[in-house]
N, C-alpha and C positions, 0 to 999 in steps of 0.2 A: 504494500500499500503505499509506504512513506520510503524514502531513501534517505541515507545522512547524507546530512546539509540541506534539506527542505525546509522551508519555513513553514510552521503550524500555528494557528490559532488554539485555543483552548474554547471548547462549544460545551463542556459538561465537567465542572468541578465541585459537584455533588458527593455525600457520602463518603468523602475520603477519613479515615480513621484518624489520621495526625493532620492537623493545621499548618503545622509550621513549614513544611517542605512542597505543599502541594501546589500544583498550578493553579492560575486564577483565572477564572472566566474572562476571555475577551484579550487576554495578554497573549503575545506572539513568541514563540520560540524557536529554535533552531535544533532539529535531531540530530544528536552527537553519537548515538548507536541504535542498534536495534539488538533485541533479546532474540536468538536464534532459534528457540523451540516455541515462544509465546508471541502472542501479538502484542507486544510490547514496545516502547522506545524510551530512550533517555535523552535526556534535555539538555542543552550547552547552559551553564550557568545556574542549574538547579541541583540541590542535593538529591538525586535520584532514591527512590523507593531500591531495596535489594533486586528488585526485577524489573524496574523500570515503570512506566504508566501503561496502561492500557491505553492503545492508539485510537480506539473508538471515541477517547475522549477529546479528539483533535479532529481539524479538516485543516486540509492545504490550505497555506494563505498565498494569496496574490497581491504582491505590491501595484501591480497596475491594472487591477481589474477594471476600474473605471476607464481606462485607455481603451481595454480591450473592448468594453461594451460599446463606449462611443464609436470605434474602428467599425465594430459588425453594425451598428444602427446606420453609420454613414454608407457601408457597402450595400445594405440592404434598399436604402431609399436611392443611391443610384441604380441598382436594377431595377426598380420598381417604375424610375423616371425613364430608363430605355424602353421597358417593355409599354410603356405609355406613347412614346413617341413613335 
């Protein structure tokens, strides 16, 4: 799902047994390592649990999301104008 070096955003910070080192909802992190047998990741700059954090608690973060959306909308408008002409 994720690769080492990917930026991710925390989308679920509920039900952690310890609150001292848990990722926080909405914060962006970088994947520093992956657990080899479980669907877990380790995060740069976070004192990770022994087995890392479940990857389902994160979504990939896109820095240029707005730019990509604007580009797609512009391309769709150009296509529609060409079809109408």
